[in-house]
Every structure is written in structure tokens, then in C-alpha cells.
C-alpha positions in Angstrom: -142.7 16.5 80.9 -140.0 14.3 82.4 -138.6 17.7 84.3 -142.0 18.3 85.8 -142.6 15.1 87.1 -139.0 15.1 88.5 -139.8 18.5 90.4 -143.1 17.0 91.7 -141.5 14.0 93.0 -138.7 15.8 94.6 -141.3 18.3 96.3 -143.1 15.5 97.4 -140.2 13.9 99.2 -139.4 17.2 100.9 -142.9 17.6 102.1 -142.8 14.2 103.3 -139.7 14.5 105.1 -140.8 18.0 106.6 -144.0 16.4 107.8 -141.9 13.5 109.4 -139.4 16.0 111.1 -142.6 18.2 112.3 -144.0 15.2 114.0 -141.1 14.0 115.9 -141.9 14.1 119.6 -140.0 15.5 122.6 -137.4 18.2 123.3 -133.7 18.3 123.1 -131.8 20.2 125.7 -127.9 20.9 125.9 -125.7 22.5 128.5 -122.3 23.9 127.8 -120.8 25.6 130.6 -123.1 28.5 132.0 -125.3 28.2 128.8 -127.9 26.0 128.5 -129.8 25.2 125.3 -133.1 23.6 124.8 -135.2 23.4 121.8 -138.0 21.1 120.4 -136.8 18.0 118.4 -138.1 19.1 115.0 -136.2 22.3 115.2 -133.1 20.6 116.2 -133.3 18.1 113.4 -133.8 21.0 110.9 -130.7 23.1 112.5 -128.4 20.0 112.1 -129.4 19.6 108.4 -128.7 23.3 107.8 -125.4 22.9 109.5 -124.5 20.0 107.2 -125.4 21.9 104.3 -123.4 24.5 105.5 -120.2 22.6 106.2 -120.6 20.9 103.0 -120.7 24.0 101.1 -117.8 25.5 102.9 -115.9 22.1 102.2 -116.9 22.3 98.2 -115.6 26.1 98.3 -112.4 25.2 99.9 -111.7 22.3 97.6 -112.6 24.6 94.5 -110.0 27.1 95.8 -107.4 24.6 96.1 -108.2 22.9 92.7 -108.4 26.3 90.9 -104.7 26.5 89.5 -105.5 22.9 88.1 -108.7 23.6 86.8 -107.4 26.8 85.0 -104.8 24.9 83.5 -107.2 22.2 82.1 -109.5 24.8 80.7 -106.6 26.5 79.1 -105.4 23.3 77.9 -108.9 22.4 76.4 -108.8 25.7 74.6 -105.4 25.1 73.3 -106.4 21.6 72.0 -109.6 23.0 70.5 -107.4 25.8 68.8 -104.8 23.4 67.6 -107.4 21.1 66.3 -108.7 24.1 64.1 -105.1 24.7 63.2 -104.7 21.5 61.8 -107.9 21.3 59.9 -106.8 24.6 58.3 -103.4 23.1 57.5 -105.0 20.2 55.9 -107.4 22.5 54.0 -104.4 24.8 52.8 -102.3 21.7 51.6 -105.0 20.5 49.7 -105.5 23.9 47.8 -101.9 24.2 47.3 -101.8 27.6 49.7 -98.1 27.3 50.7 -98.0 30.4 52.8 -101.2 29.3 54.8 -100.0 25.9 55.1 -96.8 26.8 56.8 -98.6 29.3 59.1 -101.2 27.1 60.2 -98.8 24.3 60.6 -96.6 26.6 62.9 -99.7 27.5 64.9 -100.6 23.8 65.3 -97.3 23.1 66.4 -97.1 25.8 69.0 -100.5 24.8 70.2 -100.4 21.1 70.3 -96.6 20.5 70.6 -94.4 18.3 68.3 -96.5 15.4 67.9 -96.5 13.0 65.0 -99.6 14.9 63.1 -97.8 18.3 63.7 -94.5 17.4 62.7 -95.9 15.7 59.5 -98.1 18.5 58.6 -95.2 21.0 59.3 -92.7 18.8 56.8 -95.4 18.7 54.1 -96.1 22.4 54.4 -92.4 23.1 54.2 -92.0 20.6 51.3 -94.6 22.1 49.2 -93.4 25.7 49.9 -89.8 24.8 48.6 -88.3 24.9 52.1 -86.3 21.7 52.1 -84.5 22.9 55.3 -87.8 22.9 57.3 -89.3 19.9 55.9 -85.9 17.9 56.7 -86.0 19.0 60.2 -89.6 18.1 60.7 -88.8 14.7 59.3 -85.7 14.1 61.3 -87.8 15.1 64.4 -90.3 12.3 63.3 -87.6 9.8 62.7 -86.4 10.4 66.1 -89.6 9.3 67.8 -90.3 5.7 68.3 -93.9 6.1 67.4 -93.6 7.9 64.0 -90.1 6.9 63.1 -91.2 5.3 59.9 -93.0 8.4 58.6 -89.8 10.6 59.2 -87.6 8.1 57.4 -89.9 7.8 54.5 -89.8 11.6 54.2 -86.1 11.9 54.4 -86.0 8.9 52.0 -88.2 11.1 49.2 -85.9 14.0 49.8 -82.9 12.2 49.1 -84.4 10.7 45.9 -85.4 14.2 44.7 -81.6 15.3 45.2 -80.7 12.1 43.5 -78.3 11.1 46.4 -78.6 7.6 45.9 -76.3 6.1 48.6 -78.0 8.0 51.2 -81.5 7.0 49.8 -80.6 3.5 49.9 -79.2 3.8 53.5 -82.6 5.5 54.7 -84.7 2.8 52.7 -82.9 0.2 54.7 -83.5 1.8 58.2 -87.2 2.2 57.2 -87.4 -1.3 56.4 -85.9 -2.2 59.9 -88.4 0.0 61.6 -91.5 -1.4 59.4 -90.4 -4.8 58.0 -92.3 -6.5 55.4 -93.6 -3.4 53.2 -93.5 -4.8 49.6 -93.2 -1.3 48.2 -90.2 -0.6 50.2 -88.4 -3.8 49.2 -89.1 -2.8 45.5 -88.1 0.9 46.2 -84.7 -0.5 48.0 -84.1 -2.8 44.8 -84.4 0.3 42.5 -82.2 2.6 44.8 -79.7 -0.4 44.8 -79.6 -0.1 41.0 -79.4 3.5 40.9 -76.5 3.5 43.6 -74.6 0.9 41.8 -75.0 -1.8 44.6 -75.5 -4.7 42.4 -75.1 -7.3 45.4 -77.8 -5.7 47.3 -80.1 -5.3 43.9 -79.6 -9.1 43.2 -80.7 -10.0 46.9 -83.6 -7.7 46.6 -84.8 -8.7 43.1 -88.1 -10.4 42.4 -88.4 -13.8 41.0 -89.4 -12.3 37.3 -86.4 -9.7 37.5 -83.5 -10.1 35.0 -81.2 -11.6 37.3 -78.6 -12.3 34.8 -77.8 -8.8 34.2 -77.7 -8.2 38.1 -75.4 -11.1 38.7 -73.0 -10.4 35.9 -72.9 -6.8 37.3 -72.4 -8.0 41.0 -69.3 -10.5 39.8 -67.7 -7.4 38.2 -68.0 -5.4 41.5 -67.3 -8.4 43.9 -63.6 -8.2 45.1 -63.5 -11.9 46.3 -62.6 -14.2 43.5 -64.6 -17.2 44.9 -67.7 -15.1 45.2 -67.3 -13.4 42.0 -66.9 -16.7 40.3 -70.2 -18.0 41.8 -71.9 -14.8 40.9 -70.8 -15.1 37.3 -71.7 -18.6 37.0 -75.1 -17.7 38.2 -75.4 -15.1 35.4 -74.4 -17.3 32.8 -76.8 -20.2 33.9 -79.7 -17.7 34.1 -79.3 -16.3 30.6 -76.5 -18.0 28.3 -77.8 -15.7 25.5 -76.6 -12.5 27.2 -73.0 -12.2 26.1 -72.0 -10.0 29.2 -73.0 -12.9 31.4 -70.9 -15.3 29.4 -68.1 -13.0 29.4 -68.3 -12.5 33.1 -68.0 -16.2 33.7 -65.5 -16.9 31.3 -63.3 -14.0 32.6 -63.4 -15.4 36.2 -62.5 -19.1 34.7 -59.8 -17.6 32.8 -58.4 -15.7 35.7 -58.6 -19.0 37.8 -56.5 -20.7 35.3 -59.4 -22.7 34.0 -58.7 -21.8 30.2 -60.4 -24.8 28.5 -63.7 -24.2 30.8 -63.6 -20.5 29.8 -63.5 -21.2 26.0 -66.2 -24.1 26.3 -68.3 -21.2 27.9 -67.4 -19.0 25.1 -68.3 -21.4 22.3 -71.5 -22.2 24.1 -72.5 -18.5 24.2 -71.7 -18.2 20.4 -73.8 -21.3 19.6 -76.8 -19.5 21.2 -76.1 -15.7 20.3 -72.9 -14.8 18.5 -71.6 -11.3 19.5 -68.0 -9.7 18.7 -66.9 -9.5 22.3 -67.2 -13.0 22.7 -64.8 -13.6 19.4 -62.4 -10.8 21.0 -62.3 -12.8 24.3 -61.6 -16.2 22.6 -58.8 -15.0 20.3 -57.2 -12.6 22.8 -54.6 -14.9 23.9 -53.8 -16.1 20.3 -51.0 -14.6 18.3 -50.2 -15.0 14.5 -52.7 -14.9 11.8 -53.3 -18.5 11.1 -53.5 -19.4 14.6 -56.2 -16.8 15.2 -58.1 -18.1 12.0 -58.0 -21.7 13.3 -59.2 -20.4 17.0 -61.9 -18.5 15.1 -62.9 -21.9 13.3 -63.0 -23.7 16.6 -65.4 -21.1 18.0 -67.7 -20.9 15.2 -67.9 -24.7 14.4 -71.2 -24.9 16.4 -72.8 -22.0 14.6 -70.9 -21.7 11.1 -73.7 -20.1 9.1 -74.4 -17.2 11.2 -73.6 -14.1 9.6 -71.4 -13.0 12.8 -69.5 -16.3 12.2 -69.0 -15.5 8.4 -67.8 -12.1 9.5 -65.4 -13.2 12.0 -63.9 -16.0 9.7 -63.6 -13.5 6.9 -61.7 -11.0 9.0 -59.1 -13.6 10.5 -58.7 -15.0 7.2 -57.8 -11.4 5.6 -55.4 -10.9 8.7 -53.8 -14.5 7.9 -53.3 -13.3 4.2 -56.0 -15.6 2.9 -57.9 -12.8 0.6 -59.9 -15.7 -1.2 -61.2 -17.3 1.9 -61.8 -14.0 3.2 -64.0 -13.0 0.3 -65.5 -16.4 0.3 -66.9 -15.7 3.9 -67.6 -12.2 3.4 -70.0 -13.1 0.5 -71.5 -15.9 2.2 -72.4 -13.3 5.0 -73.7 -11.0 2.4 -75.8 -13.8 0.9 -77.8 -14.1 4.3 -79.1 -10.7 3.7 -76.5 -8.7 5.9 -76.0 -5.0 4.8 -74.2 -3.4 7.3 -71.3 -0.9 7.1 -68.7 -3.3 8.7 -69.4 -5.8 5.9 -68.8 -3.3 3.3 -65.8 -1.8 4.9 -64.6 -5.3 4.9 -65.1 -6.0 1.4 -63.3 -2.6 0.7 -60.4 -4.0 2.9 -60.5 -7.3 0.7 -60.6 -5.5 -2.6 -57.6 -3.3 -1.4 -55.6 -6.6 -0.6 -56.2 -8.3 -3.9 -56.5 -5.6 -6.3 -53.6 -3.5 -4.9 -52.8 -0.1 -6.3 -54.7 -0.9 -9.9 -57.6 0.8 -11.8 -59.7 -2.1 -11.3 -58.7 -2.4 -7.5 -59.4 1.4 -6.7 -63.0 0.8 -8.6 -63.8 -2.2 -6.6 -62.9 -0.5 -3.6 -64.7 2.8 -3.9 -67.8 0.9 -4.9 -67.7 -0.8 -1.4 -66.9 2.2 0.1 -70.0 3.8 -1.6 -72.1 0.9 -0.2 -70.7 1.3 3.3 -71.9 5.0 3.3 -75.5 4.0 2.7 -75.5 0.5 4.3 -77.5 -0.2 7.6 -75.7 0.5 10.9 -73.6 -1.9 12.6 -75.0 -3.7 15.7 -75.0 -2.0 19.1 -76.3 -2.3 22.5 -79.7 -1.0 22.7 -82.1 -0.4 25.5 -85.4 -2.4 24.9 -87.4 -0.2 27.0 -86.5 3.6 25.9 -84.6 2.2 22.7 -81.6 4.3 23.5 -78.3 3.1 21.7 -75.0 2.7 24.1 -71.6 1.9 23.1 -71.1 -0.5 26.0 -73.2 -3.0 27.8 -74.7 -1.9 31.3 -76.5 -3.8 33.8 -79.2 -1.1 33.7 -79.9 1.4 30.8 -78.1 4.7 32.0 -81.0 6.8 30.4 -83.9 5.0 31.8 -82.3 2.6 34.4 -84.5 -0.4 33.5 -82.5 -3.4 34.6 -81.4 -6.2 31.9 -82.9 -4.1 29.1 -79.6 -3.6 27.0 -79.6 -6.0 24.2 -77.3 -6.4 21.2 -79.2 -5.0 18.2 -79.1 -3.0 15.1 -79.2 0.5 15.8 -81.4 3.2 13.9 -80.8 4.0 10.2 -78.4 7.0 9.9 -80.2 10.4 8.8 -79.3 11.7 5.4 -77.1 14.3 6.7 -74.9 11.7 8.8 -75.0 9.5 5.3 -73.7 12.4 3.3 -71.0 13.3 5.8 -70.2 9.6 5.8 -69.7 9.5 2.1 -67.4 12.6 2.1 -65.1 10.9 4.5 -65.1 7.6 2.8 -64.8 8.3 -0.6 -61.2 9.1 -1.8 
């Protein structure tokens, strides 16, 4: 309806214009050399209008001819853009469907049509990754990382590849670059902390740790890795203050104090740690510079006086007493440890040594020693470092579990009960 009205309006305007031109009075004459031209005014007006129309059409045609190459390039670019968008959509569909070959082919076509844009590079990298073409994915991610507008995408992809290859130092370096490009990302800070642990960069792991992280373990490890003695002492002190029950933190602090010539302060820290959580490594540190059986026994008494009834204290006193030749005192402390409910292999082996020292090569001594060895073969296992996350036992303390990489999870604890096969083998080896 609107189109009909528009046609009627235009027709009316044309008729009105024609009527006005037809009503123009007079004539128009022109003389060019020997040629004279004369015509009615309406005819001249119509001629001028036609001439204007012809000139306008000629100028439009000339402009179109001049613009033709650019127009063709524009139309070609539009077609390429449309085809490239279709290729991008097909790549996304292939990635979602897990079609590796189609994804690579369409991603390559999208790059060819649209060029190396952030979108096409990311799609090409993902297509190469799911197809197992790590070289293609890495090349695309590096191209992304080189762009100012998509560097974070490229660095994150390279970071993921480095983690998959377990190249932890490289991954940590890429994470630092990514955080510099995109600062403030909380997940990236956590990832950097995790990578620092995997790479063994304990100072960086401590600096990146959250408020609730086990900083004592990280600080103790950082102190062990720190070449500067002053900074190592400060880190060890931090570890000891954060968790004095962790023997490794106490040992880290006491070792630095001893190296600095502050022996009394080192022993005070060891005694404080023993009063909270006795552990054999603390005793080994305290008694290391002491020679002579009686002197070592006196040092052990000074160490355990803040926690004398603990089973670990009793075992230490029994061992030092036996080494000093005081078998009666050794037996008293060993039996006191047994009275606390301790039934570990090391206790029964110690009792076997006491029986041997007291009974000698007598029938009663051999029987008593054999009985202690029988108990040792079936006793509870000795304490050991155990991960509270994956429950794996380890011979030595580590700042993070070597199996599950949980930070601060290794605690001094009793290991699993030996299997019947291990028990039988132990009995055969221990019994004379």
C-alpha cells in the first residue's frame, strides 16, 4: 500500500512539474558562429534536464569504472569473510564433536581465509592439540603470544603444554610471563604456587602461598635452599615460629643457629620442639657434638626433662643408658616405654640388645633375647614420615609429598602393619 501511494505521489509531482514547464512563456534563442538556435522555453528547460541527466549518468559510470577494482576486492573480501566465518563455525563444531581431522582442516581453511587472527590461531592450536600435533599447537600458541592483543591466550596454551610435558621450570617461567600480561588473576597465582612447588623453587612458593597454606614447610625448605646465611636463618626462624611441632622446621632453625655459633640457642629450640613433639632427628641433632657414653646420657636427660614420660623420651634414655653400659637403667626406661602401650619393632630390638648385654652367652640370656626378637618380628612398624593426603610412607621428610605433591602433608607417624609375608621374612632373618 505504501509503495502504491509513493508511486502516485511521484507521478503527481512529475505531472505538476511538466505542467509548470509547459506553461512557461517565451522563447529562447542562441547564436554560435553561423549557427542560430531558437526554441520555446519549455523545450529548452526539458532539454537542459535531459542533458543534466545524461551528464550525471556519464559521471556515475566513469566513477564506477574507476572504483571497479576496489569494489571487486571488497566483494571478494566479503566472500572470504563469509567463507571464513563458516570455516570457524565448522571448526568449533568439529572440536566439540572430537573430529580431529575435520577440526585441523577447517582451522587451516579459516586461517587461510581470515588470516592469523586471535580466533583462528586459537582454533588452530586447539585443533592441533586434540589431534596430538604438539608442534602445530605450539607454533600457533607462540604466534598468539607474540601478539599484543592475545599474548595471554598464547602464554596460557604454552603453559598447559609445558605442564603436560612436566617441564616445571619452563612452566613456572611461562606462568610468570602470563601474570605480567594479565595481572590479578587468582587462578594464575595459585598455578604459579603449584608450579613453584613442582619445580622446587621454595622461596617463590612461599611468596605465592595463600594465608592458610602450610608456610612452615615452605619456609623450612626455602631456608635449606637459600645460599645467604642471614636470609636462611630468617626463613628458618619463620618456619619454627609458624609450626614448632614440625621437627623439620625446628631442625632447620637449630641448624642455622649452630652454624652461626649460637649453640645454646639451638639446643633451646630443640628442647622446645621435643617438649611439643619428640622425634628421633631432634635427639640426633642435640647429641651429635657430644662424645662419651655418660656425657651423651646426660645430654639426653637434659633434652627430655621437659617431656620425660613420652615414649620417645624413654626410648632415647634407654638407648643412651645402654650405650653407657648402664643396662639396668636402660631396662627401666625400655620397660617404662613398653608400659605406655608402645609395641614397636625398635623397642623389642632394643630389649633384645639389653638381654644380650645382661645375660651374655648364657642359656637364659639367649632365651630372653630370642623372645624379644620374636616380638620384634610381629610388632608394630616403627614410626616414619607419612603423607596425610595420599598416606604414602617416606624415609625422609620433604616439604611436599613426592607422590601427590601436597605441601606440608608429611607427618611423623606410625606406618602400616606389615603383611604376613613380610612378617614371616622378618622372623626368619631375626631368629638365630
